[in-house]
C-alpha positions in Angstrom: 0.0 0.0 0.0 1.0 3.6 -0.6 0.3 6.2 2.0 0.5 9.9 1.2 1.2 12.7 3.7 -1.6 15.2 3.2 0.7 18.0 4.3 3.8 17.7 2.1 2.6 14.8 -0.3 5.5 12.6 0.6 4.6 8.9 0.0 5.3 6.0 2.3 5.7 2.9 0.2 5.2 -0.3 2.3 7.1 -2.4 -0.1 10.2 -0.1 -0.1 10.0 0.6 3.6 9.6 -3.1 4.5 6.8 -2.5 7.0 3.0 -2.1 6.8 2.0 1.5 7.6 -0.6 0.2 10.1 2.2 -1.4 12.2 4.1 1.8 12.6 4.0 3.3 16.2 1.4 6.0 16.9 4.1 8.5 17.4 5.4 8.0 13.8 5.8 11.3 11.9 6.4 12.2 8.3 10.2 12.2 7.7 9.9 15.3 5.4 7.5 17.7 7.2 7.0 16.1 10.6 3.2 15.6 10.2 1.7 13.0 12.5 0.7 9.5 11.4 -3.0 10.6 11.3 -2.2 13.0 8.4 -1.5 10.1 6.0 -4.2 8.9 3.5 -4.1 5.8 1.3 -3.2 6.1 -2.4 -4.2 3.4 -4.9 -1.4 0.9 -5.7 -2.2 1.3 -9.3 0.2 4.3 -9.4 3.1 1.9 -9.1 1.6 -0.6 -11.5 0.6 1.7 -14.4 3.5 0.5 -16.6 1.8 -2.9 -16.9 -1.6 -1.4 -17.3 -1.0 1.0 -20.2 -0.2 4.0 -18.1 -2.3 6.5 -16.2 -4.7 9.3 -17.1 -1.7 11.6 -17.6 -0.2 9.2 -20.1 -3.4 8.9 -22.0 -3.8 12.7 -22.1 -0.2 13.0 -23.4 -0.9 10.4 -26.2 -3.9 12.5 -27.2 -1.8 15.6 -27.5 0.8 13.7 -29.6 -2.0 12.4 -31.8 -3.1 16.0 -32.4 0.5 16.9 -33.6 1.4 18.8 -30.4 5.2 18.6 -29.9 5.8 21.3 -27.3 4.0 22.1 -24.0 5.0 25.4 -22.4 5.0 25.8 -18.7 6.2 25.0 -15.2 6.0 21.7 -13.2 4.8 21.5 -9.7 3.1 19.3 -7.1 -0.4 19.4 -8.7 0.7 18.5 -12.2 3.6 16.1 -11.6 1.9 13.0 -13.1 1.5 14.9 -16.3 5.0 16.2 -16.2 6.3 12.6 -15.8 4.1 11.5 -18.8 5.6 14.2 -20.9 9.1 13.1 -19.9 8.4 9.5 -20.8 6.9 10.2 -24.2 9.6 10.7 -26.9 7.3 12.6 -29.2 6.5 15.6 -27.0 8.4 17.7 -24.5 7.9 20.2 -21.8 9.5 23.6 -22.5 10.3 25.0 -19.1 9.6 28.8 -18.7 10.5 31.2 -15.9 6.9 32.4 -15.5 3.5 31.1 -16.4 2.7 34.3 -18.2 5.5 33.4 -20.7 4.0 29.9 -21.1 0.6 31.3 -21.9 1.9 34.0 -24.3 4.0 31.3 -26.0 0.9 29.1 -26.5 -1.0 32.0 -27.8 1.8 33.0 -30.2 2.2 29.4 -31.5 -1.5 29.3 -32.2 -1.5 32.6 -34.0 1.5 31.7 -36.1 0.6 28.2 -37.1 -3.2 28.0 -36.7 -2.7 24.8 -34.7 -3.3 24.2 -31.0 -1.0 26.0 -28.5 -0.6 24.2 -25.2 0.5 25.6 -21.8 0.8 24.0 -18.4 0.6 25.3 -14.8 0.1 24.2 -11.3 -2.9 25.0 -9.2 -3.4 28.4 -7.5 -0.8 30.9 -8.4 0.2 29.0 -11.5 -3.3 29.3 -12.7 -3.7 33.0 -12.0 -0.4 33.7 -13.7 -1.7 32.2 -16.9 -4.6 34.7 -17.2 -3.1 37.6 -19.2 -1.5 35.3 -21.8 -4.7 33.3 -22.1 -6.8 36.5 -22.4 -4.5 37.5 -25.3 -5.3 34.3 -27.0 -9.0 34.7 -26.3 -9.1 38.3 -27.6 -7.2 37.4 -30.8 -9.1 34.2 -31.3 -6.2 31.8 -31.1 -6.8 28.1 -30.4 -5.1 27.4 -27.0 -5.4 24.6 -24.5 -4.4 25.3 -20.9 -3.7 22.2 -18.7 -4.0 23.4 -15.2 -3.1 21.2 -12.2 -5.5 21.1 -9.3 -5.4 19.7 -5.7 -6.5 16.2 -5.3 -10.2 15.7 -5.7 -10.8 14.6 -2.1 -9.6 18.0 -0.9 -11.7 20.2 -3.3 -13.8 22.7 -1.5 -11.9 22.4 1.8 -9.7 25.4 1.3 -6.7 23.2 0.7 -3.3 24.6 0.1 -3.2 26.4 -3.3 -6.9 25.5 -4.0 -8.9 28.1 -5.9 -12.0 27.8 -8.0 -10.2 27.6 -11.3 -13.2 27.1 -13.5 -14.8 30.3 -12.3 -11.4 32.1 -12.9 -11.3 31.1 -16.6 -14.9 30.7 -17.6 -15.6 34.4 -18.3 -13.3 34.3 -21.3 -12.7 30.6 -22.1 -14.7 28.8 -24.8 -14.5 25.7 -22.7 -13.6 25.2 -19.1 -14.2 22.0 -17.1 -12.7 19.9 -14.3 -11.4 16.4 -15.1 -12.8 14.8 -12.0 -13.0 11.1 -13.1 -10.7 9.1 -15.4 -13.8 8.1 -17.4 -14.3 11.8 -18.4 -11.0 12.1 -20.2 -12.0 11.1 -23.7 -15.0 13.3 -23.8 -13.6 16.3 -21.9 -10.3 16.3 -23.8 -12.2 16.0 -27.1 -14.6 18.8 -26.2 -11.7 21.0 -25.1 -9.8 20.5 -28.4 -12.9 20.8 -30.6 -14.0 24.1 -28.8 -10.5 25.6 -29.1 -10.4 24.9 -32.8 -14.0 25.3 -33.7 -14.7 28.4 -31.7 -11.2 29.8 -32.0 -10.4 30.4 -28.4 -9.1 29.2 -25.1 -10.0 25.8 -23.6 -9.1 25.0 -20.0 -8.9 21.6 -18.3 -8.5 21.7 -14.5 -6.9 18.4 -13.5 -6.8 17.1 -9.9 -3.5 15.4 -9.4 -5.1 12.1 -8.1 -7.2 11.9 -11.3 -4.0 12.3 -13.4 -2.4 9.5 -11.5 -5.4 7.1 -11.8 -5.9 4.3 -14.2 -7.5 5.5 -17.4 -10.5 4.0 -19.1 -10.0 1.8 -22.2 -11.8 4.2 -24.5 -9.3 5.6 -27.0 -9.4 9.2 -28.3 -7.9 9.9 -31.7 -8.3 12.8 -34.0 -9.3 10.8 -37.1 -12.6 9.8 -35.5 -13.2 12.8 -33.2 -11.8 16.0 -34.7 -13.2 17.4 -38.0 -12.3 20.7 -39.6 -13.2 21.9 -43.0 -13.3 24.9 -45.3 -16.5 26.8 -45.8 -17.6 28.8 -48.9 -20.5 31.2 -49.5 -23.3 30.0 -51.7 -23.2 30.6 -55.5 -25.9 33.3 -55.3 -23.8 35.3 -52.8 -20.7 34.9 -54.9 -22.6 36.1 -58.0 -23.9 39.1 -56.1 -20.4 40.0 -55.0 -19.1 39.8 -58.6 -21.9 42.1 -59.7 -21.1 44.7 -57.1 -17.4 44.6 -58.0 -18.2 44.9 -61.7 -20.3 48.0 -61.0 -17.5 49.6 -59.0 -15.0 51.8 -60.7 -12.7 52.3 -57.7 -12.7 49.2 -55.5 -10.3 49.0 -52.6 -9.2 46.2 -50.2 -8.9 46.1 -46.4 -7.2 42.9 -45.5 -7.3 41.5 -41.9 -6.0 38.6 -40.0 -8.3 36.1 -41.7 -6.5 36.6 -45.0 -3.0 35.8 -43.7 -3.0 32.1 -44.5 -2.9 32.9 -48.3 -1.0 36.1 -49.1 -0.9 35.1 -52.8 -4.7 35.1 -53.0 -4.8 38.7 -51.6 -2.1 39.7 -54.1 -4.0 38.2 -57.1 -7.2 39.9 -56.0 -5.5 43.3 -55.7 -3.6 43.1 -59.0 -6.6 41.7 -60.9 -8.8 44.6 -59.8 -6.0 47.2 -59.6 -7.3 47.8 -56.1 -5.2 49.5 -53.4 -4.6 47.5 -50.3 -4.6 48.6 -46.6 -4.3 46.1 -43.8 -5.0 45.8 -40.1 -2.0 45.9 -37.8 -2.3 42.1 -37.4 -2.2 41.5 -41.1 0.9 43.7 -41.7 2.9 41.9 -44.3 0.1 40.0 -46.0 0.5 42.3 -49.0 4.0 43.6 -49.9 4.2 47.2 -48.6 6.7 48.2 -51.3 4.1 47.5 -54.0 2.5 50.5 -55.8 -0.9 49.5 -54.6 0.1 49.1 -50.9 -1.2 51.7 -48.4 0.2 50.0 -45.3 -1.6 49.6 -42.0 -4.9 51.5 -41.5 -5.5 52.6 -38.0 -4.1 54.6 -35.0 -0.6 53.0 -35.3 -0.5 52.8 -39.1 0.1 55.0 -42.1 -1.7 58.3 -41.5 -2.1 58.9 -45.2 -4.0 55.8 -46.1 -7.5 57.0 -45.0 -7.4 59.9 -47.5 -6.6 57.5 -50.4 -9.3 55.0 -49.4 -11.8 57.8 -49.1 -11.7 57.9 -53.0 -12.9 54.3 -53.3 -16.5 53.5 -54.3 -16.4 49.9 -52.9 -14.5 48.4 -50.0 -13.7 44.7 -49.7 -13.1 43.8 -46.1 -11.2 40.5 -45.8 -11.3 38.7 -42.5 -11.5 41.7 -40.2 -13.9 43.0 -37.7 -12.8 46.5 -38.9 -12.8 48.7 -35.8 -11.6 51.7 -37.8 -14.8 52.3 -39.8 -14.9 55.9 -38.7 -11.6 56.5 -40.6 -13.4 56.2 -43.9 -16.3 58.0 -45.7 -19.6 56.2 -46.3 -18.8 53.6 -49.0 -20.5 50.3 -50.0 -18.8 47.3 -48.2 -18.5 43.6 -49.0 -17.2 41.8 -45.9 -15.9 38.2 -46.0 -15.5 36.2 -42.7 -15.8 32.6 -41.6 -17.8 33.7 -38.6 -21.3 35.1 -39.4 -21.3 36.9 -36.0 -18.5 39.1 -37.2 -20.3 40.2 -40.4 -21.9 43.6 -39.8 -20.9 43.5 -36.1 -19.2 46.8 -35.9 -20.8 48.5 -38.9 -23.5 47.8 -41.5 -22.4 46.0 -44.7 -24.0 45.8 -48.1 -23.0 42.2 -48.6 -21.7 39.7 -46.0 -20.1 36.5 -47.3 -19.8 33.7 -44.8 -16.8 31.6 -45.7 -13.1 30.9 -45.3 -11.4 34.1 -46.6 -8.6 32.6 -48.8 -11.0 30.0 -50.2 -13.6 32.6 -51.0 -11.1 34.9 -52.7 -10.0 32.0 -54.9 -13.6 31.1 -55.7 -14.2 34.8 -56.8 -11.0 35.3 -58.8 -12.0 33.4 -62.0 -15.3 35.4 -62.0 -13.9 38.9 -61.7 -13.4 41.6 -64.2 -10.0 43.0 -65.1 -8.2 46.1 -63.8 -10.4 49.2 -63.6 -7.4 51.5 -63.6 -9.3 54.5 -62.2 -7.1 57.6 -62.6 -8.5 59.5 -59.6 -8.0 56.6 -57.2 -4.6 55.8 -58.6 -3.5 59.5 -58.1 -4.6 59.5 -54.5 -2.8 56.2 -53.8 0.4 57.6 -55.4 0.1 60.7 -53.4 -0.4 58.8 -50.1 2.6 56.5 -50.9 4.8 59.5 -51.7 4.1 61.1 -48.4 4.5 57.8 -46.5 7.8 57.1 -48.2 8.9 60.7 -47.5 8.3 60.0 -43.8 10.2 56.8 -43.9 13.2 58.4 -45.6 13.1 61.5 -43.3 16.5 62.6 -42.0 15.6 62.3 -38.3 18.3 63.0 -35.9 18.8 63.0 -32.1 21.3 64.6 -29.8 23.3 62.1 -27.7 21.1 59.1 -28.4 19.6 57.1 -31.3 16.4 58.1 -33.2 13.9 55.2 -33.3 13.3 55.6 -37.1 17.0 55.0 -37.6 16.7 51.6 -35.8 13.7 50.7 -37.9 15.5 51.5 -41.2 18.7 49.6 -40.0 16.5 46.6 -39.3 14.9 46.9 -42.7 18.3 46.8 -44.4 19.5 43.7 -42.5 16.3 41.6 -42.2 15.4 38.8 -44.5 12.2 39.1 -46.4 10.7 36.0 -44.8 11.7 36.9 -41.2 9.2 36.7 -38.3 9.0 39.9 -36.3 7.3 39.9 -32.9 6.4 43.4 -31.7 5.7 44.5 -28.1 3.5 47.4 -27.0 5.1 50.9 -26.7 6.2 53.9 -28.7 8.4 51.7 -30.8 5.2 49.9 -32.0 4.2 53.1 -33.9 7.6 53.4 -35.5 7.6 49.8 -36.7 4.0 49.8 -38.0 4.3 53.2 -39.7 7.9 53.2 -40.9 8.9 49.6 -41.6 7.7 48.5 -45.1 7.2 44.7 -45.1 8.1 42.6 -48.1 6.8 39.2 -46.9 7.9 39.3 -43.3 5.4 37.7 -40.9 4.5 40.1 -38.0 2.9 39.3 -34.7 1.6 41.4 -31.8 -0.8 41.3 -28.9 -3.4 43.0 -31.1 -6.6 43.2 -29.1 -5.3 43.1 -25.5 -2.2 45.2 -26.4 -0.3 43.5 -23.6 3.2 44.6 -22.8 5.5 41.6 -22.3 4.1 39.7 -25.3 7.0 40.0 -27.8 9.7 38.0 -26.0 7.5 34.9 -25.4 6.2 35.2 -29.0 9.7 35.2 -30.3 10.5 32.1 -28.3 7.4 30.4 -29.7 8.3 31.5 -33.3 11.8 30.1 -32.9 10.4 26.7 -31.9 7.7 26.7 -34.6 9.8 28.1 -37.5 13.4 27.4 -36.7 14.4 27.9 -40.4 13.4 31.6 -40.3 15.0 34.7 -38.8 13.1 35.6 -35.6 13.3 39.2 -34.2 11.7 40.6 -31.1 11.1 44.3 -31.0 10.6 45.5 -27.4 10.8 48.6 -25.3 12.6 48.4 -22.0 9.3 48.4 -20.2 7.8 45.4 -21.9 11.0 43.5 -22.1 11.6 44.0 -18.4 8.4 42.3 -17.5 9.4 38.9 -18.6 13.1 39.4 -19.4 14.1 36.4 -17.3 12.8 34.2 -20.1 15.7 35.3 -22.3 17.4 32.4 -20.5 14.7 30.1 -21.9 16.1 31.0 -25.4 19.6 30.2 -24.1 18.6 26.9 -22.5 17.0 25.8 -25.8 19.7 27.2 -28.0 17.1 29.3 -30.0 18.2 31.5 -32.9 16.5 34.8 -32.1 17.4 38.4 -31.8 16.0 41.0 -29.4 16.2 44.7 -30.6 15.6 46.7 -27.4 14.4 50.3 -27.6 15.9 51.5 -24.3 14.8 55.0 -23.3 14.7 54.4 -19.5 11.0 55.1 -19.4 7.4 54.1 -20.4 7.6 56.4 -23.4 4.1 55.7 -24.7 2.6 56.5 -21.3 4.7 59.7 -21.2 3.3 60.5 -24.6 -0.3 60.0 -23.4 0.4 62.2 -20.3 1.7 65.0 -22.5 -1.2 64.6 -24.9 -3.7 65.1 -22.1 -1.8 68.0 -20.5 -0.3 66.1 -17.5 3.3 66.3 -16.4 5.6 63.3 -16.7 5.1 61.1 -13.6 5.7 57.5 -12.7 7.1 56.6 -16.1 10.9 56.5 -15.6 13.0 53.4 -14.8 16.3 52.5 -13.2 17.3 50.0 -15.8 20.0 47.3 -15.6 22.6 46.9 -18.3 20.5 44.7 -20.6 23.5 43.8 -22.9 25.4 42.5 -19.9 22.3 40.6 -18.7 22.1 38.9 -22.1 25.8 38.0 -22.0 25.7 36.8 -18.4 22.7 34.6 -19.4 24.8 32.9 -22.1 23.7 34.9 -25.1 25.2 37.7 -27.1 24.7 41.2 -25.8 25.6 44.3 -27.7 25.3 48.0 -26.6 24.5 50.7 -29.2 25.0 54.3 -28.2 25.2 56.0 -31.6 23.5 55.6 -35.0 26.8 54.8 -36.7 26.9 51.5 -34.8 23.4 50.3 -35.7 23.9 48.4 -38.9 27.0 46.5 -37.7 25.4 45.6 -34.4 22.1 44.4 -35.9 24.0 42.4 -38.6 26.2 40.8 -35.9 23.2 39.9 -33.8 21.3 38.4 -36.7 24.3 36.3 -37.8 25.0 35.1 -34.3 24.2 31.4 -33.7 21.9 31.5 -30.7 20.1 34.2 -28.7 21.3 37.8 -29.1 20.2 41.2 -27.7 21.0 44.6 -29.1 20.5 47.3 -26.5 19.9 50.6 -28.3 19.9 53.9 -26.3 16.9 55.6 -27.7 16.0 59.3 -27.7 13.3 59.5 -24.9 11.6 62.5 -26.6 11.4 61.2 -30.2 7.8 60.0 -30.3 5.1 59.0 -32.8 1.4 59.2 -32.5 0.1 62.7 -33.0 1.8 64.3 -30.0 3.5 67.6 -30.2 6.8 67.3 -28.3 7.0 69.8 -25.5 9.7 70.5 -22.9 9.4 68.7 -19.6 9.8 72.1 -18.0 
């Protein structure tokens, strides 16, 4: 028999100890924590016999993840998830990626899902581990990324007794999760695991399984879960009548334009063919930056508060707007114009604004269904003139001779990155003033960009770069972060070192929360509570086992970025940025 100490969870094994627990003297105490004999509870012997019985619930759950194609689980082990951690260790087809903080694990799972469209998985213990997941999981929920959170829980016999680290985890996650349930019995595993995965994919959001540790260690049921018989995903298309109506509206338009969102990113070539067939200018959401080459004559860059300020004027000349896979929050940027909106989710059609035609269907598939039916290039002179004017002003800003005194201007960093970055690189972008500089001044060729779009959470970019390095090891991966956002989860730079990941952090170091300073000045407040006492970030990177480079002048930028990008392993370029060079419609005023 096995007896578990209910205070520290140490297990007395009668076979190993050579004496029945019942025969121990009444004054026996736990050798680890000193708890009395009465504090011990029996544990089923099956825990030591699972190898002969096909494993435990944790093993079955791990096999289900492998069957789905999951190869990485991001998180931190602990008492309430140890059976699952052991199952991950024993399975050669999957591994636990240890992070320094559960926020990193959740952000990594979210970023993996956004980048690949496949399930991102994170792991935590009960209590504080669960609460630390919340921000990263909210990012996934808000950006509709399929994520599964596997959250340890205290043993079932202690639920509801205010046990150590026990919280009501389902109530914590349910307000934003598409599925959240407790795996109370082994017999529930096939159904609850299947429902969690189906909900995450089908409803594009976060699923949570709260898993008491005794359930994880129990013998599983014989029922097998496999994706071939349980998980079904397909591509939807609008009906022929709706497609014909869309073609008729496009044929009637003389100046069509395109607004491409996240839903179009899986097939940039389809967006390109649509634009060039119609001769239609293309603006994108921030999330879709890079889906259309921004050096192309038809490109207007990002539309919105962090994007190209000249694109709304050009789009105002259009007489039809095709919205591809976006909820389009910036409707107030444009004049009243007929709209065709395409989205896989009918709830999103017309949600934020009225549309003249809503097409329910997978965006790339719908575009490709429309292409053979569409007329040729309209070539409207008026629209082309406005697009050319907008591009000219945009490119003038990009090429502007910005300068700083005693520190580096952020636009110089962006242009140095542009000169050294490969066209197929992955760029993860944190939240701050540098976000404006990147989205307004960096013209993507076919780089893949990633940000915390809806939550706008600081700290996202480093975990996202870690996830991108795992998911796409053949591509350059660059993290753009301010000192504020990077400082939140900077310890996980060591996760890149531990896993020998090829990635580069470009750090915009201005010793402050510049975006907050900008907002304070915009609203007439003095600077307050926004300045840091920073460490030497380059020395931190070097002491962690990576490459750290300090840049104090613009003349050093290209060499430093080139060296970091060519370095085999994690690298960080710490650039001293002018704290008063800002973007975002704020007139720079003296602190005095």
